[in-house]
C-alpha positions in Angstrom: 97.5 97.7 194.3 94.6 98.5 196.7 92.8 96.6 198.9 92.6 94.9 202.5 95.2 93.3 204.1 93.6 90.3 206.5 96.6 89.4 208.5 97.8 87.4 212.0 100.9 87.8 213.8 102.6 85.7 216.3 106.0 85.8 218.0 108.0 82.9 217.6 110.2 82.2 220.5 112.4 79.8 218.3 112.1 79.3 215.1 112.1 75.8 213.8 114.9 74.1 211.7 112.8 74.0 208.5 111.3 77.4 209.4 115.3 79.0 209.4 116.2 76.4 205.9 113.2 77.9 203.7 114.0 80.7 200.9 114.8 84.1 202.4 115.3 87.4 200.9 116.4 90.3 203.5 114.2 93.9 203.7 115.1 97.2 204.5 112.1 99.3 205.7 111.5 103.1 206.8 108.8 104.9 207.7 107.7 108.5 206.0 104.8 109.2 208.1 103.0 107.3 211.0 99.6 108.5 212.4 98.1 108.2 215.8 95.1 106.1 213.9 97.4 103.6 213.1 98.0 104.9 209.6 101.4 104.7 208.0 103.7 105.4 204.9 106.9 103.7 204.4 109.3 102.8 201.7 110.6 99.2 201.5 113.4 97.3 199.7 112.5 93.7 199.6 115.8 91.8 197.8 116.1 93.6 194.2 112.4 95.4 194.7 111.4 98.7 196.2 108.2 100.0 197.0 105.9 102.6 198.5 103.3 101.4 201.0 100.2 103.5 202.7 98.2 101.5 205.3 95.7 102.6 207.3 93.1 101.3 210.1 94.1 99.0 213.1 93.8 95.3 214.2 93.8 92.2 211.8 92.2 93.9 208.7 93.5 97.0 207.3 93.1 98.7 204.0 96.7 98.8 202.2 97.7 100.6 198.6 101.1 99.8 197.9 103.2 101.1 194.3 106.5 100.1 193.5 109.4 102.6 193.0 112.3 102.4 191.1 115.9 101.9 193.0 116.4 105.4 192.2 113.0 107.0 194.0 113.5 104.7 197.0 117.4 106.3 197.6 115.5 110.0 197.1 113.2 108.6 200.0 115.1 106.6 202.2 117.0 109.7 204.1 113.5 110.8 205.3 112.9 107.5 207.1 116.1 108.3 209.5 115.2 107.1 213.1 112.1 104.8 211.9 113.8 102.0 210.5 114.2 98.3 210.4 116.2 95.2 209.0 114.8 91.9 208.5 115.1 88.6 207.0 112.0 87.2 205.5 111.5 83.4 205.1 108.5 82.0 203.0 107.1 78.6 204.2 104.1 76.8 202.8 101.7 75.5 205.4 99.6 72.0 204.1 96.5 74.2 204.0 98.0 76.7 201.7 98.6 79.4 203.2 102.2 81.2 203.5 103.7 81.7 206.6 106.3 85.1 206.1 108.9 84.3 209.0 110.7 87.8 210.2 114.5 87.2 211.7 115.0 90.9 212.8 118.6 92.1 212.6 120.7 94.9 214.1 119.2 96.5 217.4 115.8 94.1 217.0 118.4 91.1 216.8 116.9 88.3 218.5 113.2 89.0 217.9 111.5 86.6 215.1 107.7 87.2 214.1 105.4 85.2 211.8 102.8 86.7 209.8 100.2 84.6 207.9 98.1 86.4 205.8 94.4 85.5 204.9 91.3 86.1 201.9 89.2 87.3 205.0 88.8 87.4 208.2 87.0 83.9 208.9 89.9 82.3 207.2 91.7 84.1 209.5 90.0 82.8 212.6 89.9 79.4 211.5 93.9 79.2 211.4 95.3 76.9 213.4 99.0 77.8 214.3 101.7 75.8 214.1 103.1 74.0 217.6 106.4 76.4 217.2 104.7 79.3 217.0 104.6 81.8 220.5 102.3 84.1 222.0 99.5 86.1 219.3 100.2 90.0 219.0 98.1 90.7 216.0 96.2 93.3 218.3 99.4 94.2 220.4 100.9 97.7 219.3 104.2 97.0 220.7 104.7 94.7 217.9 103.8 97.0 214.9 106.5 97.5 212.4 106.7 100.7 212.6 106.5 101.0 216.4 109.3 98.5 217.0 111.1 100.6 214.1 110.8 103.9 216.0 111.0 101.9 219.8 112.9 99.1 219.4 111.5 95.4 220.8 109.3 95.8 223.8 110.0 94.1 227.0 109.7 90.7 227.6 106.5 90.5 229.7 107.3 89.0 233.4 105.2 86.1 234.7 103.4 86.7 238.2 
């Protein structure tokens, strides 16, 4: 399904208990290609469903094309992602304004990292969104927190205060 993804992303220092109690599912994703211009091709298993996704562009709005794969197609492509993978558990929460917060709790080498993503219909909705009190620093434009970078390099070091 082609389209434009409008999304903002925040670090979450400590997830609210109600967030961690929200319905969740495991996600495994691996990257087949990662371009210097921010373009990426990934495969993802989310629960029992599998997808091939191509994203391009940078920042809050990116082009996204996604097709569903059979489990066999996913398994055939998965070995090509060796060295560029991550695992996380995604919790889905609805805000009073009708937005969905995707709370990603990373596992494995990225354990301890928690990120909240919110997708919007347009950039205006994204800019007017008031983040909940338990969200931390916004990292929408921080390349160190792009999933492909996390899959390749791990979590960035915590910033030190001056």
